[in-house]
Every structure is written in structure tokens, then in C-alpha cells.
N, C-alpha and C positions, 0 to 999 in steps of 0.2 A: 581359453583366453577371454578376459572380461571385455565387454563392449564399452566403448567410450562414446559419449554423445557430446557434441559441441552445439551450444545454442548461440546463434550469431544474429547480427542486425537487431541488437537490443540495448537497452540502458539498464545497467545493474546498480543496485544500491551497495556502494562499497566505500568504506572510510568516510561516512557521513555525506557522500555525494552520489548523484546519479551520473554515471559515466558510460560512454559508449564502449562497451567491452564485451568479450565473449565469456560464456560460462561453460565450464567443462565438468562433466559428471561421469563417474565410474563407480559401479557397485554401491550406489546410494550415497556416495561421498563427493563433495566438490573438490576438484583436483587443480593443481597448479600446472598450466600448460607448459611452462618451461621445463618442469621435471619430466613431463611426458615426451617432449621433443628432444631435449638435449641429453637426458640420462637414459630414458627407456627407448628413445628413438622410435616412437610409435605415433600413430595418427588416429583420428576419430573414425569409428565405423558408421556413425550417423551424424548428420548435421541438420539442425532445426532452424529454419528462418523464422524469426520472431516478428518480422515486419514492423520493427520500431517500437514494440511494446516494452513496458518496464518489467524487469524481473526483481522481485522483492523477496526477502525471507518470508516464510509462512507466518501468518499472524499467530500470536500467543495471547490467550485470554486467561489471566491469572485467576479469574473467578471459575474457570472451567478446566484449565490445564493443571493437572496434579490435584491433590486433595486440599481444599480450603475449608476449614472448619469455622463457620461464621455463626457464633452463638454456641451455647446459651449464656456465656459469661459476659452479658451486656447490660446496658441500662434499661430499666423498665420504661422510663420516660422516652427513650429514643429507640424503642424496639422495632419500629417499622411494622413489617408484616409478621414478625415473630410472635407466636402465641404467648401471652404473659405467663401462663401457668407453667411453661417450660423453662423460663429464665432462672438461672442459678447464680449463687454467690460463689466466691472463691475463698471462703473463710478457712478452708482446709489447705490453702496454698496449692502447691503442685499436685498434691494428692487428690485434690478436687478434679483436676484435669484428667488424671489417670482413671479415677472412679467413673467419670462421665464418658470419656472417649475410649478407654481401654488401650489397645495397641496403637501407638501413633508413629510407628517407624516410617510409614509412607506419607505422612502429612507434610505438606509444603508450607502452609500458611495457617495461622490461628488468629482470628479477630477477637479482640476483647476490649472492654472499657477500662482504661487505665486508672480511673478514679476508684475502682472497686478495691476492697481490702485484700491484701496479700498479692496484689498485682505485680509488685516488684519481684517477689520470689518466682512467680510464674514466668514472667518475662525473661529473667535470667536463665531459668532452667530450659525453657524452650529454645532460647538463643544458643545455649550450649549444645543443643541437639541439631543445630543448623536448620531450625524451623523459623521462618520469618514471622515475627509478631506484628500484627496490623492493629491499628487503633481505630475503633469505629463503634457505631451504635452507642454513643457516649455523650455524657454531660460534662466531660472534662474541660477544665480551663487550660489556658496556655501553660501555666507552670506545671500542672500535672502531666500535660502532654510532653513537655520538654524533659521532665524527669524520666518518663517512660522511654523516650528515645535514648537518653544517656544510659539507660539500663539495658538497651539492646533492641528496642522496637525500631522498625525502619520503614513502615508502610502505613498509609492512611486508607481505610476502606471507603470507597465511593465518596470522595470529597464533596462537601456541602450537604450531603444527604445523611439523615439520622445522626446529627451532631448539633451542638449549639451554633446558631447563626453567628456570622462575623460581627463583632462589636469593637469599636475603636479603642476601648479601654481594656478589653480582654478578648482577643480574637479566637480563643479556643483552639481546637485542632487545626483550623485553617491557618493560624499564625505560625505553624511549623514551617510553612513554605518559605518564610523569610526570617526565621528565628536566628539570632546570633548566640543562642545559649545551648546549642547541641553539638559543640566541639567540632564544627566543620563537617559533620556527617551529612551524607546525601540522603534526604528523606524522599521516599517515593510515595506517590499517591495515585489511587485509581480514580478515573473520571468517566462517568457514564455520559457519553455524547450521543444520546439517542433522540434528542430533540424534545424529550419529556422531563427527564430528571434534572437537567442543568441548563439554565438560560444561557444563550450565546454570550451575554455580557460577562457572566460568571466564568464561562469557559475562557474568554480572553484574559480576564484578571489572573486566573490560575496559570495560563500559558506564559504570560509576561512575567509573572512572579518567580516561577521555577520551572522552566521548560525541560531541564534535564531529568527532573523527577517524575514527569507526567507519564502515566501509563493508561492507555485507553482500555476500557473494559466494557463489557456488554451488560453484566448483571442479568443475563438472560435466564429465563425459566423454561420449563418443558413445553410451554405453549408457544414458544417462538415459531413463527411461520404459519400458525394456525389462523383460521378466519375468526372474526368476532364471535364471541359466545362465552359460556362459562365452563371452566375446566377445573380439575383437581390439582392442587399443589400441596403435597404432603397430606395433612388432615384438614386442609382448608380449601374453600372454593374461590377461584379467581375468575374475574370477568375481564375479557379482552374487549376494549372499546376505545375509540378515538386514538388508535395507535399505541395505547398503553395497557398495562396490566394492573388491575386493582382488586383488593379483597372484595369479594362479592357483597353488594349492598353498601359500599363505602367509597370514599375517594382516597383511600390509603394505597399508595403504590406498593405493588407486590413483585418487584423485580421488573425486568424489561423483556420485550419481545423482539428487540433489534439484534441483528447479527453484527459481527465485527466489521464487515465490509461497509455496512450502513453507518456505523459509528465513525469509522475512519473518514468517510466522505462528509458526514455532517460536521465533524471537528474541523476539517480543512475549510469548509464553507464558513463556519462560525468564527474561526480564529484567524484565517488568512495566512496560516503557517505554510512554510515551504513543503513541497512534496516529500523532501528528504526528512524533515522534522516529523511530519505526520506519520510516515511509514516507520520510523524508528520508535515512535511511541507505542506502536503495536507489535514491535519485533525486538529490537535491541534492548529497550528499557525493561520490559518484563523478563527478558533473559538474564539481564544483569541482576535484577532483584532475586531471581530464583537460583542464580549461580550456575546457569547452564549455557553461558555465552560461548563456550568453546565448541559447542555442538549445535545450538539452536540460536535463532535470532539474528544471524549474520550470514553472509555469503563468503566468509573467509575460507581459504584452503583448509581442507581437513574437516570442515563442518558437515553436518548432515544435509543432504540435498532435498530439503523440505522448502519449497519455494512456490511462489505464485506469479502468474503473468497478469499485468494490469494495463489498462489503457490510461490515457492522460486524465480521464475523469475518475480514475480509481475504481472502475468496475472490474471485478475479477474475471479474467478470460480463461484461465486454466489453473489448476492446482496440482502440484507434484509432491508426493511423499516418498522419500528414499529414492528419488529420481524416477518414480513411476507416476504417470498421469492418472489421477483419480477423478478429475472433473474437467469438463471442457464446456465453455459457453457455446450456445448454438451457432453464433456468428463468428467463431474463432477463425482467424486467417493465417495461422502458422502453417508452414510446410516442412515435412520431414523427408530427408533424402538419405537413401542407403548408398554409402560410398563403396568403391572397390576395396578389396582387402588391402590393408596397409602393407607396404613393402619395407622390410627392415634391412639396414645396411650391414647388420652383424653377420 
């Protein structure tokens, strides 16, 4: 018989609200307690007192979860930390993609600059394969961006970074957040809320303009969590200093060293958004983009029991994958009780 665990005395993120409710888990899946009680006539074997903590779906970082191919089909002018010698054109259309990447069956996202020649063919082909096309590292104007979205693109790579700055006569990729020329499509956009890449004022502008499309990302590199110093990133050297990552000997940002929990907290501080909104930007929104919302990004019945426990300051207290605890903060105050064997009336 499978063990059932009931998490109680907690607030869970459910239907866009934090509600005082219990969470029931069996075999790595979130269960409907009504089914357990009335149909199966069973009870939990374990009960976990969460002492008032928040239970949220586990964070999803679209820069890290799944395969995201960011480059080489980008603008040389907006290449960021990408070495210019590796940047390519798409003059061969979709064949250029295959010749560069090879097998793309496990790819979730491809970032490209929509102003490049043959981008229309590439966007359509990738979309047909259920690969999300993201617009980024680009000099595209708004008209080029709108055309790309109407061809199937649905994401902007790290908004405000590696793109034309907002201009009132042509807002470029940023203008997609409020465009009326994309047939009512929901445009999603990644936002690096690490305190380095995006000013709090810009964070508030994006949040107010299009909250439903906002996806928190880290853009983190392998040096995340390491002390200041110089490290290897691919074939380049990166220096960690002043809480940021830079190409060695320059002020060019080379990704981030923040984790998702830090980005969630900074975004909440900078935007003043509700806890519910902030959490969904790191859970539900990326799940919707990737098309995995039936299993990930929610606490709905039948979804995977991948969740985290948080305090009101949004510090992670515990992490569960498939219902198994894989991380616990040193000061965690939950209690687990083993109950007597459940008695069936059958």
C-alpha cells in the first residue's frame, strides 16, 4: 500500500491565491483528499505540521529547465558575452538550424534575432515542432518583432538586455508587451531580477505593462554561488565582482550569479507585487510557456509533487521533488508525525 502524507497548517498557492488548505501527496503526485476519503476510504500515514509556512510549486527557470539554445543566430551588435566569431546567419533557412544544432528533438526554446534573413521560415518550422521561439540578442524594431510573433514566436529573452533600448517612436522588442498588432497573443518575457541586469524602475514598468507574461529567470552561469574571482565560461574567462559576472577585463555582463530564490525576493521588493503574483511568475507562467502546466508549476490534483516551503520573506525552508525532501533549511520548524495504520470500513 502506498503511503499518503498530509501537509497541514500551511498556506498553499492554489487558483492564484494563497489559501489555508492541506496538501496531500502519494507516490510523488498531489492527490484530491475527497477521492481518498470518500472513494478509497483511506487516511494519511504521515502528517507534517508546516507551522504556517507557504507551500508553492517548485520554481522553474526557463534558462535552465530543459534545453534552451541561445545563439549563434543573433545580432553581432547585441551579442552580449557571445564571442563574435561564432555568430552565424540563417541564410540557409531551417537547414542552417539543423547544420548547426543537429538533433533538436529535446530542445524547448531557441533564441534568435528576428531581423535576420530567413527568420520567418525558421520560426514557422520550430513552432511546428513545438519548440518555443524566443526573440533576443537583437536589433529588431517593433514591426519586425510583431511579424515574428505572428509567425509563431512567443517569448522575449531577458527583457531590456541585449536589445534596442525603448524609444517612444519605436520601442523595439519591449513594445511587444503592449502591442495591439499580435492578434491577441500572450507574449511571454524573461526578466532577470538579480539587482544587476534590470533597474527596479524598469522592473515596475514591465510588471505594470504585462504581468501575465512575466517570467522570472536567473540567467545564471556555472559560477553561481562561488566567491569573487575569475572562472571559465565556455572558452572565455569571467570575473565575479560586485555581485555580478563580467567578461574578464571588461564591464560586459556575462550572465548572472543569482539563484531563483534571490530573484523572486528582489522582484517582490522592487515591484511591490503580491506574493501570489511573484510566485506564479516563477512557477505557473514558465509552465504555461513550456506547455507542462498539467504536471509542473501548480499544486493542482494530479500534478507532480515538486514543491517548496517558504516563509513570508520568501526564503526557501524546504524543497521536495516527487514528494521526497531533498533540501531543508537549518532552522526549519516543521514536524512529521507517523499515524496509526488507517482503518478501512470495507
